[in-house]
C-alpha positions in Angstrom: 101.4 169.1 111.1 104.0 168.4 108.4 107.5 167.5 109.6 109.0 168.6 106.3 110.3 165.1 105.4 108.1 164.5 102.3 110.8 166.1 100.2 113.2 163.4 101.2 111.0 160.4 100.4 111.1 159.3 96.8 107.8 159.2 94.9 107.2 156.1 92.8 105.2 156.9 89.7 102.6 154.3 88.9 103.8 152.2 86.0 103.5 148.6 84.6 107.1 147.9 85.8 106.3 149.1 89.4 103.1 146.8 89.6 105.2 143.9 88.3 108.1 144.5 90.9 105.6 144.9 93.8 103.5 141.9 92.9 106.6 139.7 92.2 108.0 140.7 95.7 104.7 139.7 97.3 104.3 136.3 95.6 108.0 135.4 95.4 107.9 133.2 98.6 104.9 131.3 97.3 106.6 130.7 94.0 109.8 129.5 95.6 107.9 127.1 97.7 105.7 126.0 94.8 108.8 125.2 92.8 110.4 123.4 95.7 107.4 121.2 96.3 107.1 120.4 92.7 110.7 119.2 92.6 110.2 117.4 95.9 107.2 115.6 94.6 108.9 114.5 91.4 111.9 113.2 93.5 109.7 110.8 95.4 109.6 107.2 94.3 106.2 105.8 92.9 104.2 103.3 94.9 105.8 99.9 94.6 104.6 98.1 91.5 102.5 94.9 91.7 102.0 95.6 95.5 99.5 96.9 98.0 100.3 98.6 101.3 99.0 96.8 104.4 97.5 98.7 107.4 94.4 100.6 108.3 92.7 102.7 105.7 90.5 104.3 108.4 91.2 106.3 111.5 93.4 104.6 114.2 91.7 102.5 116.6 93.6 104.5 119.2 92.2 107.8 118.2 90.0 107.7 121.3 92.5 106.0 123.5 92.5 108.9 126.0 88.7 108.7 126.5 87.8 108.5 130.2 85.7 105.4 129.7 88.9 103.3 129.2 89.9 104.4 132.7 86.8 103.3 134.6 87.6 100.3 136.6 85.7 97.4 135.3 83.8 99.6 132.9 82.9 96.8 130.5 81.4 93.9 132.5 79.2 91.0 131.6 77.6 89.2 134.5 80.4 90.6 136.8 83.2 89.3 134.5 85.5 91.7 132.5 84.7 91.7 128.8 88.3 91.9 127.3 88.7 92.6 123.6 91.5 93.5 121.2 91.3 97.2 120.5 94.4 97.7 118.4 97.2 95.8 116.6 100.6 97.1 115.6 103.8 95.8 114.0 107.1 97.7 113.8 108.9 96.6 110.5 112.0 98.4 111.6 113.0 98.1 115.3 112.4 101.4 117.2 110.8 103.3 114.1 107.2 104.1 113.6 104.6 101.3 113.5 102.1 100.1 111.1 98.5 99.6 112.6 96.6 96.7 111.4 92.9 95.5 111.4 93.9 91.9 111.4 97.1 90.0 111.0 99.0 86.6 111.2 100.8 85.5 114.2 103.9 83.3 113.5 106.1 81.5 116.1 108.4 84.5 115.9 105.5 87.0 116.5 103.4 89.2 114.3 104.2 88.7 110.6 106.4 91.5 109.3 107.2 92.8 112.8 110.8 93.8 113.6 112.4 92.1 110.6 114.7 95.1 110.1 116.9 97.1 112.4 119.4 100.0 112.3 122.8 99.4 113.5 125.9 101.4 114.1 129.5 100.3 113.8 131.0 100.1 117.2 134.6 99.8 115.9 136.4 102.7 114.3 137.7 101.0 111.2 136.4 99.0 108.2 137.5 95.6 107.2 138.3 93.7 104.0 139.0 90.1 102.9 142.6 90.7 103.8 142.0 92.2 107.3 143.6 89.9 110.0 141.1 87.9 111.9 141.8 89.7 115.2 140.8 93.0 113.6 137.7 91.6 112.0 136.6 90.4 115.5 136.6 94.0 116.5 134.5 95.1 113.5 131.2 95.0 115.3 127.7 96.3 114.4 125.4 97.1 117.3 121.6 97.6 117.1 120.1 101.1 117.7 116.9 102.0 119.4 115.2 105.0 120.7 116.7 104.5 123.9 119.9 106.0 122.4 118.5 107.9 119.4 115.0 109.2 120.3 114.6 110.7 116.7 114.2 107.2 115.4 110.5 107.5 116.5 110.0 109.8 113.5 111.2 107.4 110.8 108.1 106.1 109.0 107.7 102.6 107.6 105.3 101.0 105.2 105.0 97.4 104.2 103.8 96.7 100.6 102.9 93.1 99.7 102.3 91.3 96.3 98.8 92.0 95.2 97.4 89.4 92.8 94.6 91.7 91.8 97.0 94.6 90.5 97.0 95.2 86.9 100.7 95.4 87.2 101.2 92.1 88.9 103.5 89.4 87.6 105.1 86.6 89.3 108.5 87.4 88.0 108.5 91.0 89.0 111.3 91.8 91.6 108.8 93.2 94.1 106.7 90.0 94.0 109.8 87.8 94.1 111.1 89.5 97.3 107.7 89.1 99.1 107.0 92.8 98.9 108.8 96.0 99.6 109.5 98.0 102.7 109.3 101.7 102.4 111.1 104.1 104.5 110.4 107.8 104.9 112.3 110.3 106.9 112.5 114.2 106.9 115.0 115.7 104.6 117.4 117.9 106.7 119.3 120.4 104.5 122.7 121.7 105.6 122.5 124.4 103.0 123.2 127.8 104.7 122.8 129.8 101.6 120.0 132.4 101.3 118.2 130.0 99.0 118.5 127.1 101.6 117.4 129.3 104.4 114.4 130.5 102.5 113.4 127.0 101.6 113.9 125.9 105.4 111.7 128.8 106.5 109.0 128.1 104.0 108.8 124.4 104.4 108.8 124.8 108.3 105.5 126.5 107.8 103.7 123.4 106.6 105.0 120.8 104.2 108.0 118.7 105.3 109.9 117.1 102.5 110.9 113.5 102.8 113.4 111.0 101.6 111.5 108.0 100.3 113.5 104.7 100.0 112.3 101.3 98.9 113.8 98.1 100.0 113.1 94.5 99.0 111.3 93.0 102.0 112.8 89.5 101.7 115.3 89.5 98.9 116.0 86.2 97.0 119.5 84.7 96.9 119.8 86.1 93.4 118.7 89.5 94.5 121.2 89.4 97.4 124.0 88.7 95.1 122.9 91.2 92.3 122.5 94.0 94.9 125.7 93.2 96.7 124.1 92.6 100.1 126.4 91.1 102.7 126.0 89.1 105.8 127.6 90.2 109.1 127.1 89.7 112.7 125.1 92.3 114.6 125.1 92.6 118.4 121.6 92.7 120.0 121.8 92.4 123.8 123.8 89.3 124.5 123.2 87.8 121.0 125.1 88.4 117.8 123.1 86.7 115.1 124.0 86.7 111.4 122.1 89.6 109.6 121.8 90.8 106.1 123.3 94.3 105.6 121.1 95.9 103.0 122.5 99.5 103.1 125.4 101.0 104.7 127.4 104.2 104.9 130.6 102.1 104.7 129.3 101.2 101.2 128.4 104.8 100.3 124.7 104.3 100.1 123.4 107.9 99.6 120.0 107.7 101.5 121.5 106.2 104.6 124.3 108.9 104.6 121.3 111.4 104.7 119.7 109.5 107.5 122.9 109.3 109.5 123.1 113.3 109.2 119.3 113.5 110.2 119.8 111.3 113.3 123.2 112.9 114.3 125.1 109.7 114.3 128.8 109.9 113.7 129.7 106.2 113.4 128.9 104.2 110.3 125.2 103.4 110.0 123.5 100.3 108.4 120.1 98.8 107.8 120.1 95.1 108.5 117.5 92.3 108.0 116.8 89.3 110.1 118.3 86.1 108.8 115.9 83.4 108.7 118.8 81.0 109.3 119.9 82.6 112.4 116.9 83.4 114.6 117.4 83.9 118.4 115.9 81.2 120.4 113.7 82.2 123.4 114.2 80.6 126.8 114.1 82.4 130.2 110.5 82.6 131.2 109.1 81.2 127.8 107.6 77.6 127.6 109.9 74.9 126.2 109.7 72.9 123.1 108.4 69.9 125.0 105.3 72.0 126.0 104.8 74.1 122.7 106.0 71.6 120.2 108.5 74.1 118.9 111.2 76.3 120.4 110.2 80.0 120.4 112.3 82.3 118.4 112.5 86.0 117.7 114.0 88.2 115.0 114.8 91.8 116.4 112.5 91.9 119.3 114.2 92.6 122.6 113.2 89.2 124.1 109.8 87.6 123.3 107.6 87.3 120.2 104.6 89.3 121.3 103.9 92.3 123.7 100.4 92.8 125.1 99.2 96.0 126.8 96.0 96.7 128.8 94.9 100.3 128.0 93.3 100.6 131.4 96.8 100.2 132.9 98.2 102.9 130.8 95.4 105.2 131.9 96.1 104.5 135.6 99.8 105.3 135.1 98.9 108.4 133.1 96.8 110.0 135.8 99.7 109.9 138.2 102.3 111.6 136.0 103.8 114.9 136.9 102.0 118.0 135.5 104.7 118.9 132.8 104.6 115.4 131.2 102.7 115.0 127.8 99.7 112.7 127.7 100.6 109.1 128.0 99.5 106.8 125.3 99.8 103.1 124.4 102.3 103.7 121.7 104.8 105.0 124.3 105.2 101.2 125.1 105.3 99.9 121.5 102.8 96.9 122.0 101.6 94.5 119.4 98.2 94.0 120.9 96.2 96.6 122.8 93.3 95.3 124.9 90.4 96.9 126.9 87.6 95.8 128.9 88.8 95.3 132.5 90.6 96.8 135.5 94.3 98.0 135.4 97.0 95.5 136.0 94.6 92.5 135.9 96.8 91.1 133.2 99.7 90.8 135.8 98.4 87.3 136.9 97.5 85.9 133.5 99.5 82.7 132.5 97.6 81.5 129.5 94.9 83.2 127.5 92.8 82.7 124.2 92.5 85.5 121.7 89.7 84.7 119.2 90.2 81.0 118.3 94.0 80.9 119.3 95.9 80.3 122.6 99.0 82.2 123.9 101.2 81.6 126.8 101.7 84.8 128.9 105.5 84.3 129.6 106.3 87.2 132.0 105.7 90.9 132.7 107.5 93.5 130.6 110.2 95.3 132.4 110.4 98.9 131.2 113.4 101.0 130.4 113.6 104.6 129.4 112.1 104.2 125.9 108.6 105.0 127.0 109.9 108.5 127.7 110.1 109.2 124.2 107.1 110.8 122.5 106.1 108.6 119.7 104.8 111.4 117.6 107.7 113.8 117.9 110.6 111.8 119.0 111.1 114.2 121.9 112.3 112.5 125.1 111.0 113.7 128.4 113.5 114.0 131.3 111.7 111.7 133.8 108.2 110.6 132.8 106.7 108.1 132.7 109.8 106.2 134.0 109.8 108.1 137.3 106.1 107.4 138.0 106.3 103.8 136.9 109.3 103.2 139.3 107.2 104.7 142.1 104.2 102.4 141.6 105.1 99.4 139.4 108.3 97.8 140.8 106.2 94.7 141.4 108.2 91.7 140.0 110.6 90.1 142.5 112.7 88.8 139.6 113.8 92.4 138.9 112.6 94.5 141.9 114.5 97.7 140.9 112.7 98.2 137.7 109.1 98.9 136.8 106.7 96.6 134.8 103.9 97.4 132.5 102.5 95.0 129.8 103.0 91.4 129.3 105.3 89.3 127.0 103.7 86.4 125.3 104.4 83.3 123.1 101.9 81.9 120.6 100.8 78.3 121.4 101.0 77.7 117.5 103.4 78.7 114.8 100.4 79.9 112.7 97.5 81.9 114.2 95.2 84.7 113.1 94.2 87.7 115.2 91.9 90.7 114.4 90.6 93.9 116.1 87.4 93.1 118.1 88.6 89.5 119.0 87.6 88.5 122.5 90.2 87.6 125.1 89.4 84.8 127.4 91.5 84.1 130.5 92.4 80.4 130.7 94.9 80.2 133.5 96.3 82.7 136.1 99.3 82.4 138.5 102.5 84.0 139.7 105.1 85.5 137.5 109.0 85.8 138.3 111.0 87.7 135.7 114.2 86.1 134.7 116.8 88.5 133.5 118.9 87.9 130.5 
């Protein structure tokens, strides 16, 4: 039955203009997205010249880390003895940012090569300084290190390490990338504050798939000449109870555009800087670490929290993971930011290790790793869970009399030599066991 409304509805006579208008309206979002992606691709920097990217070219060794076979007690035994092996290796070029997975690597006296050589820091004072600033005011001009404990979104900042490649057709010993020992590449999502209809449309379309990124290239280890030419400065940065001299390589104080964008993305209101370890002011490690008389050298670190290396037993992660509350996301090794992930034995067997051999090289197991709230951050999304795994860890893993109120998982290590090699698949041999007592900083 007709409602008599047809006479009020305009009729569109088919025409070429009509078809063009309708077709254009249908494809406009795709056209807008295509143009935006084209400009985004063009805005990205090319791969660093004369260099190659280090890291795995295959699927992550941790792709199957949630497989139940890693949670079976003593699943891999040989003649009744656990068969420990290195499953995965990681470095974190920028402290608290995404790591780089390796198939093999070099272990220095300071830890894995390229590990935690950079750090983001915020200015804890409210004013800048100059050469004419009184000394008392300069003393209050302090940079303080940042981690996921405070800014969980740091987990989404990607890092790459590109090292000089002698086989590259663009290689030249005089190229700046070669002279600086390689390039650090930093990637993080672009966050537009454009509230215009165009900006909103772009935000909507890009949220459906592609996420445009800022891409920044930084000299990994700049020469004195590059430091001078680039205007990098040296300043103290507070990291726990130390304040080592560090090289400031970008800063919102200096108006560096990319780090202004990063500050906006992370939601930081204070000045933000990217700083690099100074090889002349490394932090000496004492506490539970062996001394120079035993090692032949005094252990030092860059921007690691306390010790050069962190070892994690995947079986221990599985055991904690099965006890988490139901609303907690699956627990993985990367929640704990290890350098070396091992498999082959029972949960917590590593608690008693004092000296081990990985491949052909020895390591001193200095102490247990006392955990903070950082493992609550999802390493893939940067979203922080309100209680897990910290709540469960404190229920089951307050096991060290040196710090009985905090939970432990994983072990801190010091290499016996200042130059060792390690690779995935290396066997782990237990040379000495004993008691541990954590010494607080």
